[in-house]
N, C-alpha and C positions, 0 to 999 in steps of 0.2 A: 414392032418399032421399040427402040429403047428409050426410056424416059431421060430427059436432059437433066443433067447434075446441077443442083443449086449450089451457089457459092455460100460458104459458111461465114457467118458474121463473126468479126474479130471480137474477142473477149477482153476484159480488163485484167491485167496481171495483178494478182492479190498482193504481190510485194509492193505495189505503187500505194497501197493503203497505209503503210508504216514508214516512219522516219527513224533512221538509226543514229542515235546520239551516244557516242562512246560505246559502252557494252549494254545499252538499254534501247529498247525498241518502243516507240511511242506511236499512237494512232494519229493520223493526220485528218481524220473525218469525225463527224458527230455521230453519236449514238442516238437511237430513237428513244425519246422520252417516255413513250407508252410501253414499248417492249422491253426496254432496259438494256444493260450492257450486253454486248454480243450481237446486236442488230444494227448494222451500220446504214446511215441514211444514204441514198443514191443521189448524186449530184447531177442535176440537169441544168440547162442554160438559165432558166428563170426560176428554179425552185429545188428544193431537197426533198426527197420523199422516201418513205419506208415501203419496202415490197411486201412486207408481212401483213401490217395492219392498215396501210394507206395514209398514215400520218404525213402531211405535207406543210412545209413552211415556204412561202414565197419570198424570193430575194428582191430587195428594193432597188 
C-alpha cells in the first residue's frame, strides 16, 4: 500500500516583510526586544510572538 501524500502548508513570502520606499527597504514588522535586531515577531490574530525565545505581546 502506498502512503497518502500530505498537502504542504503554504508559507509566508519573505518579501512581504519589507516595504520599498524609493531606493530603501524598511521592515514592516517588529523585532523581538529580547533577541534583538534580526529576529522578527510573528503576527497572530490576537498576539505577536517570537519563535526563538517565546516572547509574546497580546493585542488589545
